[in-house]
C-alpha positions as CSV (number, residue, x, y, z in Angstrom):
1,W,84.0,126.6,135.3
2,G,83.3,124.7,138.4
3,R,84.8,121.3,139.0
4,G,84.4,120.1,135.4
5,N,81.5,117.9,136.0
6,R,79.4,119.3,133.2
7,L,78.9,116.5,130.5
8,I,79.5,117.6,126.9
9,Q,79.1,115.6,123.7
10,Y,82.2,116.7,121.8
11,V,82.4,116.4,118.1
12,Y,85.7,116.3,116.1
13,I,85.9,118.7,113.3
14,E,86.8,116.0,110.7
15,V,83.3,114.4,111.6
16,V,81.7,117.9,111.0
17,L,83.4,118.3,107.7
18,K,82.6,114.8,106.5
19,A,78.9,115.4,107.4
20,I,78.9,118.6,105.3
21,L,80.4,117.2,102.4
22,E,78.0,114.3,102.4
23,S,75.0,116.3,103.4
24,E,73.5,116.1,99.7
25,R,72.6,112.6,100.7
26,L,70.5,113.6,103.5
27,N,66.8,114.4,103.4
28,T,65.7,117.7,104.7
29,G,65.0,117.9,108.4
30,V,66.9,117.9,111.7
31,W,69.9,115.8,112.0
32,N,71.9,115.2,115.3
33,L,75.6,115.4,114.7
34,G,77.8,114.7,117.8
35,G,80.5,112.6,119.0
36,D,80.4,109.2,120.4
37,S,81.8,110.4,123.7
38,Y,79.7,112.1,126.5
39,C,82.4,113.2,128.7
40,S,82.9,115.6,131.6
41,V,84.8,118.8,131.0
42,A,87.2,117.5,133.7
43,D,88.0,114.2,131.8
44,V,88.7,116.1,128.6
45,A,90.9,118.6,130.4
46,H,92.9,115.9,131.9
47,M,93.4,114.1,128.4
48,I,94.5,117.4,127.0
49,S,96.7,118.3,129.9
50,K,98.6,115.1,129.6
51,K,99.5,115.9,126.0
52,F,100.9,119.3,126.9
53,G,102.4,118.3,130.2
54,V,100.5,120.8,132.3
55,R,98.2,120.7,135.3
56,V,94.5,121.4,135.2
57,R,93.3,124.0,137.5
58,F,89.4,124.2,138.1
59,F,87.5,127.4,139.2
60,D,85.5,126.3,142.3
61,D,84.1,129.8,142.8
62,R,82.4,129.7,139.3
63,E,79.1,128.2,138.7
64,E,79.2,124.8,136.7
65,G,77.8,125.0,133.3
66,E,74.5,123.1,132.3
67,T,74.8,119.6,131.0
68,L,72.8,119.1,127.8
69,P,71.1,115.9,126.9
70,E,73.1,113.4,124.9
71,L,72.3,113.5,121.2
72,D,71.2,110.2,119.4
73,T,73.4,110.3,116.3
74,V,72.4,106.8,115.0
75,R,70.3,108.1,112.2
76,I,73.0,110.3,110.6
77,R,75.7,107.6,111.2
78,Q,73.5,105.1,109.4
79,K,72.9,107.4,106.4
80,I,76.5,108.7,106.2
81,R,78.7,105.9,107.2
82,E,81.9,107.7,106.4
83,I,81.4,109.6,109.6
84,G,82.5,106.6,111.4
85,S,83.0,106.2,115.1
86,T,86.1,107.2,117.0
87,S,86.7,107.7,120.7
88,L,87.4,111.3,121.9
89,E,90.8,110.2,123.3
90,V,91.8,109.0,119.7
91,E,90.6,112.3,118.3
92,I,92.7,114.2,120.7
93,N,95.7,112.1,120.0
94,D,95.3,112.6,116.2
95,Y,94.8,116.4,116.7
96,W,98.0,116.4,118.9
97,N,100.0,114.5,116.2
98,Q,98.8,117.0,113.5
99,L,100.1,119.8,115.7
100,R,103.4,118.2,116.1
101,S,103.9,117.5,112.4
């Protein structure tokens, strides 16, 4: 919606699955799980459109979504080191390669 200015902290499904599998190592409480990238919807749309060879079309007549605060994920990453740190562009490339294989 809108011009794609909304910022989102995307998280790769592999990160979510690793956190679930390693969750027994966490104390009870609230844990922030999010990606390293805090990107605009437009940036992500352009990354994906390059892979599929399509053009991005924005809906200027629709209201832009709300940008949520960036999550601090240091605590969970210190506890579960296997979660690692990967850029969103690398994650999109990885997903693209999985689709193609």
